[in-house]
GUVOVEX-758436 format. One line per field, with one value per residue (C-alpha): residue in one letter; y, z, x. Coordinates in nm, 3 decimals, padded with zeros to 5 digits, m for minus. Layout:
N
type	A	...;
y	Y	...;
z	Z	...;
x	X	...;
***
This chain:
528
type	M	P	K	V	L	I	S	D	K	M	D	P	K	A	A	E	I	F	R	A	R	G	V	E	V	D	E	I	T	G	K	T	K	E	E	L	I	A	I	I	D	Q	Y	D	G	L	A	I	R	S	A	T	K	V	T	R	E	I	L	D	A	A	T	N	L	K	V	V	G	R	A	G	I	G	V	D	N	V	D	I	P	A	A	S	A	K	G	V	V	V	M	N	T	P	F	G	N	S	I	T	T	A	E	H	A	I	A	L	M	F	A	L	A	R	Q	L	P	E	A	D	A	S	T	Q	A	G	K	W	E	K	N	R	F	M	G	V	E	L	T	N	K	T	L	G	L	I	G	A	G	N	I	G	S	I	V	A	D	R	A	L	G	L	K	M	K	V	V	A	Y	D	P	F	L	T	P	E	R	A	V	E	M	G	I	E	K	V	A	L	D	D	L	L	A	R	A	D	F	I	T	L	H	T	P	L	T	D	Q	T	R	N	I	L	S	A	E	N	L	A	K	T	K	Q	G	V	R	I	I	N	C	A	R	G	G	L	I	D	E	A	A	L	K	A	A	L	D	S	G	H	V	A	G	A	A	L	D	V	F	V	E	E	P	A	N	A	S	P	L	F	G	T	P	N	F	I	S	T	P	H	L	G	A	S	T	S	E	A	Q	V	N	V	A	I	Q	V	A	E	Q	M	A	D	Y	L	V	S	G	G	I	T	N	A	L	N	V	P	S	L	S	A	E	E	A	P	K	L	R	P	Y	M	A	L	A	E	K	L	G	G	L	V	G	Q	L	E	G	D	H	I	R	G	V	S	I	E	T	E	G	A	A	A	E	L	N	A	K	P	I	I	A	A	V	L	A	G	L	M	R	V	Y	S	D	T	V	N	M	V	N	A	P	F	L	A	K	E	R	G	L	D	V	R	E	V	R	H	D	R	E	A	D	Y	H	T	L	L	R	V	T	I	K	L	E	D	G	S	E	R	S	V	A	G	T	L	F	S	N	S	E	P	R	L	V	E	L	F	G	I	K	I	E	A	D	L	D	G	E	M	L	Y	V	V	N	Q	D	A	P	G	F	I	G	R	I	G	S	T	L	G	E	A	G	V	N	I	A	T	F	H	L	G	R	R	S	H	G	P	G	G	E	A	A	L	L	L	S	V	D	G	P	V	P	E	P	V	L	W	N	V	C	N	L	P	G	V	N	K	V	K	A	L	K	F;
y	00.000	00.343	00.571	00.952	01.210	01.536	01.764	02.097	02.188	02.093	02.052	01.712	01.618	01.552	01.268	01.133	01.117	00.939	00.671	00.627	00.567	00.299	00.517	00.507	00.858	01.018	01.380	01.503	01.880	02.127	01.906	02.061	01.976	01.732	01.562	01.533	01.384	01.117	00.988	01.074	00.741	00.572	00.752	00.724	01.068	01.403	01.651	02.006	02.366	02.651	02.575	02.259	02.323	02.024	02.068	01.854	01.713	01.598	01.448	01.262	01.104	01.023	00.690	00.571	00.903	00.909	01.229	01.567	01.742	02.116	02.225	02.561	02.720	02.831	02.570	02.802	02.576	02.268	02.206	02.091	02.019	01.799	01.625	01.563	01.419	01.185	01.079	01.241	01.389	01.742	01.845	02.159	02.265	02.569	02.610	02.551	02.908	03.095	03.263	03.354	03.517	03.700	03.834	03.956	04.152	04.310	04.390	04.564	04.756	04.890	04.967	05.170	05.351	05.466	05.482	05.249	05.158	05.521	05.632	05.357	05.446	05.818	05.763	05.527	05.788	06.025	06.264	06.251	06.377	06.355	06.600	06.434	06.106	06.182	05.852	05.753	05.539	05.211	05.251	05.343	05.311	05.095	04.790	04.652	04.281	04.157	03.788	03.670	03.306	03.134	03.399	03.691	03.581	03.575	03.926	04.039	03.892	04.070	04.397	04.384	04.343	04.666	04.836	04.872	04.843	04.562	04.541	04.255	04.181	03.807	03.645	03.324	03.488	03.416	03.680	03.437	03.389	03.766	03.814	03.535	03.706	04.046	04.211	04.369	04.209	04.475	04.514	04.583	04.945	05.009	04.867	05.079	05.397	05.334	05.159	05.344	05.029	04.754	04.410	04.131	03.763	03.591	03.344	03.464	03.366	03.516	03.689	03.835	03.923	04.301	04.335	04.657	04.792	05.157	05.197	05.044	05.228	05.551	05.451	05.418	05.670	05.952	05.851	05.477	05.234	04.897	04.569	04.252	03.933	03.702	03.676	03.889	03.996	04.104	04.464	04.650	04.747	05.030	05.178	05.146	05.339	05.616	05.634	05.652	05.921	06.128	06.091	05.936	05.619	05.721	05.401	05.046	04.734	04.432	04.095	03.945	04.058	03.970	03.844	03.672	03.692	04.065	04.178	04.495	04.669	05.012	05.039	05.017	05.356	05.501	05.709	05.544	05.200	04.899	04.565	04.229	03.920	03.693	03.645	03.570	03.208	03.264	03.180	02.878	02.765	02.780	02.588	02.307	02.305	02.279	02.011	01.800	01.849	01.760	01.445	01.334	01.401	01.221	00.925	00.898	00.877	00.635	00.404	00.415	00.608	00.913	01.237	01.572	01.923	01.793	02.045	01.809	01.526	01.504	01.484	01.149	01.133	00.843	00.759	00.764	00.561	00.212	00.267	00.408	00.163	m00.112	00.148	00.287	m00.066	m00.119	00.221	00.151	m00.189	m00.045	00.236	m00.018	m00.230	00.051	00.186	m00.144	m00.204	00.144	00.351	00.472	00.620	00.778	01.150	01.178	00.984	01.005	00.847	00.772	00.653	00.499	00.374	00.367	00.486	00.810	00.906	00.891	01.137	01.105	01.274	00.980	00.745	00.963	00.977	00.597	00.555	00.784	00.596	00.274	00.442	00.623	00.318	00.233	00.546	00.526	00.249	00.493	00.637	00.663	00.862	01.170	01.204	01.041	01.360	01.550	01.302	01.304	01.683	01.670	01.442	01.667	01.418	01.562	01.417	01.435	01.317	01.213	01.108	00.926	00.938	00.651	00.289	00.047	m00.325	m00.318	m00.159	00.024	00.072	00.248	00.307	00.434	00.563	00.658	00.882	00.775	00.973	00.898	01.038	00.698	00.594	00.265	00.185	m00.068	m00.106	m00.275	m00.329	m00.460	m00.805	m00.830	m00.455	m00.527	m00.743	m00.554	m00.727	m00.636	m00.664	m00.504	m00.477	m00.255	m00.329	m00.701	m00.836	m01.029	m01.091	m01.130	m01.068	m00.844	m00.990	m01.103	m01.210	m01.220	m01.274	m01.073	m01.225	m01.091	m01.353	m01.452	m01.668	m02.017	m02.380	m02.526	m02.203	m02.252	m02.596	m02.464	m02.182	m02.418	m02.666	m02.395	m02.264	m02.611	m02.731	m02.428	m02.507	m02.206	m02.298	m02.134	m02.033	m01.881	m01.844	m01.560	m01.540	m01.294	m01.218	m00.919	m01.097	m01.350	m01.616	m01.766	m01.592	m01.252	m01.100	m01.257	m01.157	m01.385	m01.300	m01.570	m01.560	m01.748	m01.855	m01.664	m01.436	m01.566	m01.584	m01.377	m01.682	m01.823	m01.493	m01.515	m01.870	m01.750	m01.459	m01.705	m01.917	m01.905	m01.632	m01.434	m01.056	m00.930	m01.064	m00.867	m00.976	m00.786	m00.749	m00.628;
z	00.000	m00.094	00.199	00.206	00.454	00.498	00.643	00.652	00.803	00.553	00.553	00.706	00.384	00.222	00.460	00.420	00.042	00.066	00.297	00.087	m00.219	m00.044	00.046	00.397	00.532	00.825	00.927	01.089	01.072	01.204	01.154	01.109	00.798	00.997	01.145	00.800	00.655	00.927	00.831	00.463	00.332	00.468	00.220	m00.145	m00.145	00.030	00.049	00.137	00.146	00.166	00.500	00.405	00.195	m00.029	m00.074	m00.249	00.091	00.166	m00.182	m00.144	00.176	00.018	m00.133	m00.192	m00.283	m00.607	m00.589	m00.415	m00.415	m00.343	m00.228	m00.404	m00.709	m00.609	m00.594	m00.496	m00.194	m00.408	m00.581	m00.908	m01.094	m00.805	m00.794	m01.170	m01.142	m00.868	m01.074	m00.841	m00.991	m00.866	m00.881	m00.782	m00.780	m01.010	m01.014	m00.653	m00.540	m00.869	m00.779	m00.433	m00.569	m00.843	m00.590	m00.368	m00.661	m00.724	m00.353	m00.351	m00.664	m00.485	m00.176	m00.384	m00.577	m00.260	m00.015	00.221	00.465	00.522	00.552	00.804	01.018	01.007	01.097	01.385	01.513	01.543	01.265	01.014	00.721	00.458	00.216	00.242	00.076	m00.280	m00.466	m00.829	m00.999	m01.166	m01.429	m01.772	m01.645	m01.833	m01.651	m01.777	m01.716	m01.723	m01.763	m01.890	m01.786	m01.543	m01.267	m01.505	m01.709	m01.396	m01.304	m01.659	m01.634	m01.304	m01.437	m01.744	m01.508	m01.342	m01.685	m01.713	m02.040	m02.023	m02.215	m02.167	m02.227	m02.248	m02.516	m02.485	m02.534	m02.881	m03.066	m03.074	m02.697	m02.642	m02.851	m02.659	m02.329	m02.453	m02.401	m02.620	m02.659	m02.662	m02.639	m02.295	m02.376	m02.501	m02.181	m01.964	m02.150	m02.141	m01.815	m01.521	m01.310	m01.363	m01.206	m01.244	m01.291	m01.421	m01.276	m01.177	m01.451	m01.598	m01.852	m01.596	m01.312	m01.249	m01.544	m01.371	m01.349	m01.292	m01.670	m01.725	m01.430	m01.595	m01.904	m01.710	m01.719	m01.461	m01.164	m01.237	m00.957	m00.938	m00.778	m00.740	m00.600	m00.812	m00.720	m00.537	m00.771	m01.058	m00.942	m00.852	m00.500	m00.464	m00.795	m00.692	m00.371	m00.568	m00.807	m00.514	m00.342	m00.661	m00.714	m01.059	m00.923	m00.736	m00.534	m00.507	m00.331	m00.282	m00.146	m00.231	m00.173	m00.289	00.061	00.266	00.543	00.472	00.828	00.695	00.359	00.229	00.106	00.453	00.566	00.215	00.148	m00.079	m00.028	00.085	00.189	00.286	00.406	00.099	00.145	m00.220	m00.148	00.207	00.210	00.370	00.032	m00.131	00.153	00.118	m00.263	m00.285	m00.015	m00.197	m00.534	m00.416	m00.244	m00.552	m00.785	m00.567	m00.509	m00.885	m00.948	m00.667	m00.730	m01.106	m01.263	m01.360	m01.372	m01.341	m01.306	m01.296	m01.348	m01.457	m01.649	m01.915	m01.782	m01.802	m01.682	m01.476	m01.769	m02.019	m01.804	m01.860	m02.239	m02.266	m02.029	m02.291	m02.538	m02.272	m02.192	m02.563	m02.583	m02.282	m02.419	m02.759	m02.593	m02.371	m02.674	m02.868	m02.550	m02.468	m02.826	m02.919	m02.600	m02.617	m02.965	m02.971	m03.047	m03.131	m03.120	m03.323	m03.198	m03.473	m03.426	m03.682	m03.676	m03.337	m03.160	m03.363	m03.212	m02.852	m02.615	m02.739	m02.452	m02.206	m02.489	m02.564	m02.195	m02.176	m02.478	m02.310	m01.980	m02.153	m02.359	m02.066	m01.840	m01.987	m01.814	m01.480	m01.279	m01.118	m01.438	m01.489	m01.697	m01.483	m01.495	m01.836	m02.038	m01.789	m01.840	m02.218	m02.225	m01.996	m02.246	m02.538	m02.714	m02.989	m02.932	m03.205	m03.243	m03.573	m03.626	m03.943	m04.072	m04.318	m04.373	m04.229	m04.204	m03.837	m03.671	m03.446	m03.478	m03.277	m03.434	m03.251	m03.475	m03.332	m03.490	m03.420	m03.385	m03.745	m03.874	m03.959	m03.839	m03.706	m03.604	m03.419	m03.439	m03.235	m03.212	m02.967	m03.006	m02.877	m02.802	m02.489	m02.554	m02.664	m02.953	m03.149	m03.525	m03.676	m03.557	m03.748	m04.080	m04.019	m03.983	m03.658	m03.414	m03.049	m02.696	m02.518	m02.170	m01.907	m01.997	m02.370	m02.607	m02.929	m03.201	m03.549	m03.784	m04.147	m04.247	m04.311	m04.261	m03.921	m03.730	m03.517	m03.414	m03.320	m03.099	m02.936	m02.856	m02.721	m02.483	m02.388	m02.301	m02.072	m01.896	m02.044	m02.119	m02.420	m02.346	m02.684	m03.017	m03.265	m03.600	m03.890	m04.188	m04.407	m04.746	m04.894	m04.943	m04.751	m04.711	m04.593	m04.248	m03.991	m03.641	m03.353	m03.030	m02.765	m02.438	m02.174	m01.823	m01.656	m01.716	m01.968	m01.805	m01.967	m02.076	m02.255	m02.436	m02.559	m02.682	m02.879	m03.019	m03.147	m03.339	m03.718	m03.888	m03.571	m03.613	m03.283	m02.951	m02.677	m02.354	m02.293	m01.994	m01.986;
x	00.000	00.142	00.224	00.202	00.326	00.132	00.400	00.212	m00.124	m00.392	m00.768	m00.864	m01.044	m00.704	m00.626	m00.980	m00.938	m00.603	m00.744	m01.058	m00.837	m00.629	m00.330	m00.184	m00.127	00.056	m00.008	00.313	00.356	00.612	00.919	01.261	01.464	01.675	01.367	01.209	01.527	01.520	01.173	01.119	01.252	00.935	00.708	00.605	00.443	00.490	00.199	00.301	00.189	00.442	00.609	00.799	01.109	01.176	01.549	01.810	01.914	01.560	01.522	01.853	01.719	01.380	01.485	01.127	00.967	00.768	00.564	00.557	00.219	00.197	m00.149	m00.143	00.017	00.366	00.641	00.925	00.980	01.053	01.386	01.229	01.558	01.672	01.333	01.349	01.699	01.574	01.272	01.017	00.700	00.622	00.254	00.067	m00.298	m00.308	m00.684	m00.791	m00.732	m00.775	m01.104	m00.978	m00.663	m00.854	m01.104	m00.820	m00.676	m01.016	m01.050	m00.710	m00.807	m01.117	m00.910	m00.664	m00.936	m01.115	m00.818	m01.003	m00.720	m00.622	m00.986	m01.054	m00.751	m00.837	m01.201	m01.122	m00.878	m01.177	m01.072	m01.364	m01.150	m01.421	m01.256	m00.912	m01.006	m01.105	m01.114	m01.163	m01.427	m01.340	m01.610	m01.466	m01.109	m00.856	m00.724	m00.394	m00.338	00.019	m00.059	m00.398	m00.392	m00.625	m00.628	m00.583	m00.882	m01.102	m00.986	m01.067	m01.417	m01.483	m01.338	m01.562	m01.855	m01.742	m01.760	m01.383	m01.191	m00.933	m00.606	m00.362	00.004	00.067	00.290	00.086	m00.253	m00.389	m00.592	m00.886	m00.874	m00.855	m01.170	m01.341	m01.250	m01.368	m01.030	m00.761	m00.419	m00.144	00.233	00.379	00.474	00.120	m00.027	00.204	00.106	m00.271	m00.358	m00.515	m00.475	m00.217	m00.249	00.005	m00.084	00.227	00.479	00.826	01.072	01.387	01.162	00.920	01.156	01.130	00.893	00.789	01.143	01.234	01.248	00.903	00.748	00.860	00.661	00.337	00.056	00.075	m00.143	m00.145	m00.235	m00.056	m00.166	00.045	m00.108	00.107	00.475	00.729	01.007	00.782	00.821	01.140	01.033	01.287	01.177	00.812	00.879	01.050	00.753	00.509	00.716	00.726	00.352	00.392	00.230	m00.085	m00.107	00.019	m00.106	00.119	00.018	00.358	00.717	01.066	01.148	00.881	00.787	00.818	00.889	01.048	01.026	01.126	00.767	00.617	00.490	00.490	00.178	m00.081	00.074	m00.133	00.016	m00.129	00.063	00.029	m00.347	m00.426	m00.522	m00.641	m01.009	m01.168	m01.301	m00.958	m00.791	m01.044	m01.022	m00.643	m00.629	m00.887	m00.717	m00.366	m00.492	m00.688	m00.393	m00.139	m00.370	m00.432	m00.059	00.025	m00.271	m00.332	m00.044	m00.251	m00.051	m00.230	m00.084	00.272	00.549	00.826	00.659	00.384	00.031	m00.143	m00.502	m00.630	m00.859	m00.571	m00.332	m00.485	m00.505	m00.154	00.014	00.079	00.209	00.439	00.561	00.638	00.808	01.028	01.132	01.223	01.416	01.590	01.682	01.853	02.007	02.173	02.285	02.410	02.397	02.755	02.716	02.368	02.342	01.973	01.649	01.328	01.004	00.751	00.393	00.159	m00.199	m00.371	m00.056	m00.056	m00.393	m00.270	m00.105	00.253	00.436	00.414	00.521	00.824	00.913	00.889	01.122	01.373	01.338	01.438	01.708	01.870	01.875	02.213	02.346	02.162	02.001	01.754	01.608	01.232	00.983	01.036	01.413	01.475	01.404	01.623	01.910	01.863	01.887	02.190	02.365	02.271	02.042	01.823	01.473	01.207	00.850	00.689	00.325	00.220	m00.137	m00.109	m00.204	00.053	00.116	00.015	m00.288	m00.044	00.330	00.596	00.938	01.246	01.524	01.861	02.122	02.479	02.799	02.898	02.566	02.417	02.073	01.937	01.582	01.372	00.995	00.729	00.356	00.097	m00.052	m00.410	m00.382	m00.181	00.126	00.443	00.620	00.934	00.876	01.187	01.547	01.791	01.624	01.573	01.220	01.211	00.929	01.019	00.901	01.150	01.152	01.401	01.755	01.824	02.114	02.150	02.367	02.447	02.594	02.640	02.346	02.487	02.377	02.456	02.489	02.176	02.298	02.642	02.508	02.257	02.533	02.763	02.498	02.375	02.725	02.760	02.431	02.247	01.885	01.715	01.355	01.259	01.435	01.374	01.552	01.547	01.770	01.829	01.825	01.582	01.848	02.141	02.473	02.351	02.340	02.107	02.005	01.918	01.738	01.743	01.553	01.753	01.666	01.947	02.245	02.496	02.844	03.119	03.326	03.022	02.969	03.330	03.270	02.966	03.171	03.432	03.183	03.240	03.036	02.952	02.982	02.843	02.714	02.542	02.372	02.047	01.817	01.455;
***
């Protein structure tokens, strides 16, 4: 039975879902890094919020860990490259707190427009400064969205309901989607020049870091108001303070900061500045939603292999997993075959699908090919870290789909490019829609199950060879389980290939004896 640790405070429904799905769960919160390192090897899954820091040291100690689930959007507290290298899936729940975060941005926009925090403090101090707090209406104002994804699109919808005009800067926003949302897609400089309010809804990347720099803040409209409920680091905080002090920016509201907890900030105490302590996801509904989602996603993966909202591996729904599993098994075997035969010389790999395979989600199939291929380099490789290892080794990976009639109802071909520029390929199909079967090996038609210990032999096709190899193995006490033979030409004398399934590893001296048989060109022991 899979076992999960919930290491941060989470709604009790998460644990209930794990247990209902057949996953054992421990709720142990507040552990130090050292305490977590001491127990993490007991668990297949780790469910966290923002408190637990999943560092390289913790991942190194997590010898059985398969998945980390973050109940929420941000995964700044997870070392994703280290998790990928260890073969650990990292998931988040990007939609569980979307409405809550969007509503917080709208709330801060209202607070800025009507100076609500200052008016509240003044009134409670007994001042009644009615003429001091002259706000602005939102109606007919232009809202500039930097980022129009899931949360940004909800903010846009609410803003349109407030009769605002919405413009958006987002390189990934298509013109069709912008029309569908009822907004205008613009360049960043255009947004800065036109927006009365700017709200940010983008992840923190090298491209978005300090997207509101001193230079870009200077391009904004005089009197602009800025809201950030997304990520600290999107705004140059020192430049924002200078713009507030000068009056160029009329107001700013931040829910997120470069350093958190933000116990001190140069912005604190600045007139027309509002701050909240990262409350974007802090509603009771959002806490329940993300807890339920992370438990369902992790349970899907641990129980059925379904992968949802993963950040370092292709998604594979629980419904897709049973259908794709035999294709992935075939893909991994074909990748393992070429990896064992040519692993030292591969510089690129092409994965081609035909027939029924071409209609499927190809990403898990590609990851499975790479998992088999890269196993020659690492004994801990899996679908998660295989693409990472392939990239690390500089392998060029390509996908090709064929919409054409073929000899088989479904076919998967793996073609490798070698150092000398030559190419070699293997192909396989599924028998009875579930049984992986090799059908072609480096241009030779040969049908074989790739399973267990095997012996690959390339030889000159000549009478008596099969008897000689059978005698050599028999005399050494090596039992042949299955025998698969193919040849390149239609007559004797050409090159032939032999795949033998044997009941145990073939000792090195026996391999040398097979190598020394007349007509043998190559011998390789394989394991699947």
